[in-house]
N, C-alpha and C positions, 0 to 999 in steps of 0.2 A: 504493501499499499505505500501512496507516495505520501511526502509532505505538503502543507497547503502553507501559504503566510498569510495570517491573519491581520485584520483590520487595524491591530494593536502597532504594527509595523512604524518605526519612527525614521525608516528610510537612512539609518545609519551607514550601512553597506558592508556590516561585519561578517555577516551572513556568506557574502556571494564570494568572496575568494576561499572559503573554507570548503567550498561544495567539490568534490574529487571527480565530478562528470560534469561539470559545468552547467548545471540546470537551473541556475537562478540566474535570473536579469534583472535589470532596472523597470520597472512598471509604472503606470501611472499614480503616483503618490505613494505606492510600496513597491518592494522587491515581489517578483512572482516567480512562481518554480514551475518548470515544464515537466509535468507528471510523467510522460514518457520516456524522460532520462532519468528521474530520479530514482536514486535504488534503495531509501528508504534508510540511510545510515545513521540519520540524527547530527550530522557536523553542524548543520545551521543552526538546528536549535540550542548545540550546545555551547555557542557564542551570542545568541542572540541576548541583547540585555532587557529586552520586554519578553520575551517568550513567545514573539509573533509566529514562529514556525510550529505546526501542528501536524500530527498524524492526520490523514483525512479521513 
């Protein structure tokens, strides 16, 4: 199951470089995760200061 980034995202960018499969990219006011690339590793959730990435 892929992760999603919730509206709690503060657009800090901490998650993007942590993704080992480059599934995270800037979106409209928050980062977004490409579910087809996400490997459900949780690396993004481990560095997010506001717990925006959550399992879908």
